C-alpha positions as CSV (number, residue, x, y, z in Angstrom):
1,M,-5.9,-5.9,-20.4
2,A,-7.1,-2.6,-21.6
3,F,-6.3,0.1,-19.3
4,H,-8.8,3.1,-19.9
5,I,-11.4,-0.2,-19.0
6,F,-9.7,-1.3,-16.3
7,I,-9.4,1.9,-14.5
8,S,-12.7,3.1,-15.2
9,N,-14.2,-0.6,-13.5
10,V,-11.7,1.6,-10.5
11,S,-13.3,4.7,-10.7
12,Q,-16.5,2.4,-10.3
13,A,-15.7,0.1,-7.8
14,L,-14.8,2.7,-5.5
15,T,-18.0,4.5,-5.3
16,Q,-19.7,1.6,-3.7
17,P,-19.4,-0.3,-0.4
18,L,-15.7,-1.2,0.4
19,P,-15.0,-4.3,1.5
20,G,-13.0,-3.2,4.5
21,I,-11.7,-4.9,7.8
22,E,-12.8,-8.4,6.6
23,A,-10.4,-7.9,3.3
24,Q,-7.6,-6.7,5.2
25,L,-7.6,-9.6,8.0
26,K,-7.3,-11.9,5.0
27,M,-3.5,-10.7,5.2
28,S,-3.5,-10.7,8.5
29,S,-1.1,-12.7,11.3
30,M,-2.9,-13.4,14.1
31,K,-0.9,-10.9,16.5
32,R,-1.7,-8.8,14.1
33,I,-5.6,-9.6,14.9
34,R,-5.1,-9.8,18.7
35,E,-3.5,-6.1,18.7
36,L,-6.9,-5.2,16.9
37,M,-9.2,-6.9,18.8
38,T,-7.7,-5.2,22.2
39,T,-5.8,-2.2,21.8
40,I,-7.7,0.6,22.2
41,R,-7.7,2.9,19.1
42,P,-6.1,6.5,20.7
43,K,-7.9,9.7,20.4
44,N,-5.9,11.2,17.9
45,P,-3.7,8.8,15.8
46,I,-1.2,9.9,13.4
47,P,-3.1,10.4,9.8
48,S,-1.2,9.3,7.4
49,S,-2.1,8.2,3.7
50,V,-0.4,6.4,1.0
51,L,0.1,6.2,-2.7
52,L,-1.3,2.8,-4.8
53,I,-0.5,4.1,-8.5
54,L,-2.2,2.1,-11.6
55,Y,0.0,2.8,-14.8
56,P,0.5,1.2,-18.3
57,Y,3.9,0.1,-18.9
58,R,4.9,-2.9,-21.3
59,K,1.3,-3.7,-22.2
60,E,0.0,-4.4,-18.6
61,I,-0.9,-2.4,-15.7
62,Y,1.6,-1.8,-12.5
63,T,1.8,-0.8,-9.2
64,V,4.9,0.1,-7.2
65,F,6.4,-0.7,-3.8
66,I,9.7,1.3,-2.2
67,L,12.2,-0.8,0.4
68,R,12.4,1.0,3.2
69,P,15.6,1.4,4.6
70,D,17.1,-0.8,7.5
71,Y,17.6,2.0,10.0
72,G,15.8,-0.1,12.9
73,G,12.8,1.5,13.4
74,V,9.1,-0.4,13.2
75,H,8.8,-0.9,9.5
76,S,12.5,-1.1,8.9
77,G,13.6,-2.6,5.9
78,Q,9.7,-3.5,5.3
79,I,8.5,-3.0,1.6
80,S,5.6,-0.1,1.5
81,L,3.7,1.7,-0.5
82,P,5.1,5.4,-1.4
83,G,3.9,7.2,2.1
84,G,3.8,9.2,5.3
85,K,2.6,11.3,8.0
86,K,0.1,14.2,7.5
87,E,1.9,17.3,7.6
88,P,0.2,20.5,9.3
89,S,0.4,22.7,5.8
90,D,-1.3,19.3,4.1
91,P,-5.1,20.3,4.2
92,D,-5.8,16.9,3.2
93,L,-5.1,13.3,3.2
94,Q,-5.0,13.1,-0.5
95,T,-1.9,15.8,-0.3
96,T,0.1,13.9,2.3
97,A,-0.2,11.2,-0.4
98,L,1.0,12.8,-3.8
99,R,3.6,14.7,-1.3
100,E,5.1,12.0,0.1
101,S,5.1,10.0,-3.3
102,Y,6.8,12.5,-5.1
103,E,9.9,13.7,-2.7
104,E,10.5,9.6,-1.9
105,V,10.1,8.4,-5.7
106,G,9.4,10.9,-7.7
107,I,5.8,11.0,-8.9
108,V,4.8,14.2,-10.1
109,P,1.5,15.0,-7.8
110,E,-0.1,17.0,-11.2
111,K,0.7,13.8,-13.2
112,V,-2.2,12.2,-11.3
113,Q,-5.3,11.6,-11.2
114,V,-7.2,10.0,-8.5
115,L,-9.4,7.4,-8.1
116,G,-10.5,7.5,-4.8
117,Q,-9.5,5.7,-1.1
118,L,-9.8,2.3,0.4
119,S,-10.5,2.0,4.0
120,D,-8.4,3.2,6.7
121,L,-6.2,1.0,8.5
122,Y,-4.8,1.8,12.3
123,I,-1.2,0.1,12.6
124,P,-0.8,0.1,16.7
125,P,2.7,-1.0,16.4
126,S,3.3,2.9,15.5
127,R,-0.6,4.4,16.2
128,F,-0.5,5.5,12.4
129,L,-3.7,6.0,10.8
130,V,-3.6,5.1,7.3
131,T,-5.7,5.9,4.6
132,P,-4.5,4.2,0.8
133,I,-5.4,7.1,-1.9
134,I,-6.0,5.2,-5.5
135,G,-4.6,6.8,-8.3
136,C,-4.1,6.4,-11.2
137,M,-1.4,8.1,-14.9
138,E,-1.4,7.6,-18.1
139,T,2.3,7.0,-18.6
140,R,4.8,4.7,-17.0
141,P,6.3,7.7,-13.7
142,D,9.6,9.4,-14.2
143,F,11.0,7.5,-10.6
144,A,13.7,9.6,-9.3
145,R,14.3,8.1,-5.9
146,D,15.2,9.3,-2.6
147,P,18.6,8.3,-0.9
148,A,17.3,9.1,2.9
149,E,14.1,6.7,2.7
150,V,14.1,4.4,0.0
151,E,16.9,1.5,-0.9
152,E,15.1,0.2,-3.9
153,I,11.6,0.9,-5.9
154,I,9.9,-1.9,-6.5
155,E,7.2,-2.3,-9.6
156,V,5.1,-4.4,-10.1
157,N,2.5,-6.5,-12.2
158,I,-0.5,-6.3,-10.6
159,R,-1.8,-9.4,-12.8
160,D,1.3,-11.3,-10.8
161,L,1.0,-9.0,-7.6
162,F,-2.9,-11.1,-7.4
163,N,-2.4,-14.2,-8.6
164,E,-2.9,-17.0,-6.4
165,K,0.7,-18.5,-6.6
166,A,1.3,-14.8,-5.2
167,F,-0.1,-15.5,-1.5
168,Q,2.1,-17.2,0.6
169,I,2.8,-17.8,4.9
170,K,6.1,-16.3,5.6
171,R,8.2,-16.3,8.5
172,H,8.9,-12.2,9.3
173,K,11.3,-10.9,11.5
174,V,9.7,-7.9,13.6
175,G,12.3,-6.9,15.8
176,M,14.8,-8.4,18.7
177,G,15.0,-11.4,17.4
178,M,11.2,-12.2,17.5
179,H,9.8,-13.7,14.1
180,I,5.8,-13.8,13.2
181,K,3.9,-15.9,10.4
182,A,1.8,-14.0,8.6
183,P,-0.1,-14.3,4.8
184,A,2.2,-12.3,2.5
185,F,2.2,-11.2,-1.2
186,V,5.2,-12.7,-2.6
187,V,6.2,-11.5,-6.1
188,D,10.3,-11.7,-7.6
189,N,11.1,-12.9,-4.3
190,Y,9.5,-9.6,-3.1
191,V,7.4,-10.1,0.1
192,I,5.1,-8.2,0.9
193,W,3.0,-8.4,4.0
194,G,1.6,-6.3,6.9
195,A,-0.3,-3.2,6.5
196,T,0.4,-2.5,3.0
197,A,-0.8,-6.9,2.2
198,M,-3.9,-5.4,3.8
199,I,-4.2,-2.5,2.3
200,L,-3.8,-4.5,-1.3
201,S,-5.9,-7.7,-0.1
202,E,-9.1,-4.9,0.6
203,F,-7.8,-3.7,-3.1
204,N,-7.9,-7.4,-4.8
205,D,-11.2,-8.1,-3.5
206,M,-12.7,-4.5,-4.9
207,I,-10.9,-5.4,-8.3
208,K,-10.6,-9.2,-8.8
209,A,-13.8,-9.8,-11.3
210,Y,-11.7,-6.7,-13.2
211,L,-8.2,-8.6,-14.1
């Protein structure tokens, strides 16, 4: 896949109406759908953002995820995109995504070309309102893991990520000994589900014609 052609297509797609909530819900559990239908979004959700970075590697196009440490919180032990909540010193959510990505995995903000953003996603358990920022780099990042926030850096070929075989229904632990069934992207035995999978679902719907 020609990297620069793909990036041009992604940039163009981001100027068009986004797939939105319908695409996100394809990767949602019934529990999440009920939460979204019955939970009133607070007037002041916690603004946050994540970075979906695209870069050439091994003659393919890759992105990166992080495995969060097992700390007992809402998103403990889950695979997610690098990112976090907006700090008062961040002028905007793009800055938040770039700052957090640098802190967590060493992606240098000045080397990232921001292409646009996907639809916001509200996460009821944490009260986060997440804005996914899409960016690209000309070369593979020189990763540096923050051991306090990241258990493992996971690089994934997007062809493998959005292959039909990667889509599976899995049983997921949600704390207190409880489990739910929900759709997931499964690549190299890594299971990506929840809000991250919902973000990826919208991205997939937007770019699948170009893969």
